[in-house]
Phi, psi and omega in degrees: 000326177301325180295317179294321178296319180297315180294318178298320178297318180294318180295317179298316178297319180296316181296314182296314181292326177295319178295320179295319178294320179296321179294317178294320179294317179295318177299319178296318179295318180297315178299318179296316179295319178299320178296318178295319179298316178299317178298316178297319178298319178297316180296315179298318179298315179297320179292324177296319178296314179298318179297318178296319178296319179294320177298318179295316178297319179297318177297319179296316179297317179298321178296317178294321178296318178298317178300314180296319178299319177296319178295319179297317178299316179297316179297319178298319177296318178296321178297316178301316179298316179296319180298319178296318179296319178295321178297318177296312180300316180298319178296319179296312180301316182292332180283336182252359180231163168259155178226157179217136178251151178179183183252137176282115178275326178199164180205159180204139175262127175232115184053242182253030181231136174258120177261123180251131168264116197237132174253111179300135181212147176237146177281129176263135179231153177277186182301330182271003179084009181281141180298130179247338181146192181247139173260101187263141176282156176280332186279147172252140179235143177257132178235148176250132179242118180285157186294341180272357180283130179291133178237124179243124179242160180285135169273109189297331182284320182259352183054044176234160177278143175222143179286134181252124178289155186304314181297323177289325180297325181296336181258008182261136176278109183269348184298130178090354179286145177264113186244155170245120181257124177264131186232145170229125183052043179063015174253137178288128179243350183195140179232132181223131175281141179248135177282130171240134183296000000 
């Protein structure tokens, strides 16, 4: 019987020590899991902060985009108003002046006068209004443009007209430009470059 008691005692010690090891192992696993949970909570918290910052940045960008869209809309409205005003002005100018279109064959500045050697030309269009070419005159005509006369040339990058100041005009190559000269009593009162395709 002692033998059985001894074996029973060994089995009991093995069970108790095994339970103690399992408890220590379980405690270690729980501690490890708690540490991982804390790390995950820290990561989630950091990501939430980053997400909030991104949401705030997105709201700021959207606000700036809305501001820019409003400015573009305002500018478009101003452009429409200017175009209408220019159309009215153009109609008035055309009703009180004669005009002639042509190509600058040569030019020369003398004191405060621009002398243009001008070949009268008209744009030819087909039935659909498509550009066909220029109908050029054989004759050359000389015109004088005084320095106070407004001259508008095309800005090639924006394809819009811009007023050219006299000093800038003196450094501009006018040869080959297609111009529309507005005249009153055979005096040039306005010069405008015309785009030809």
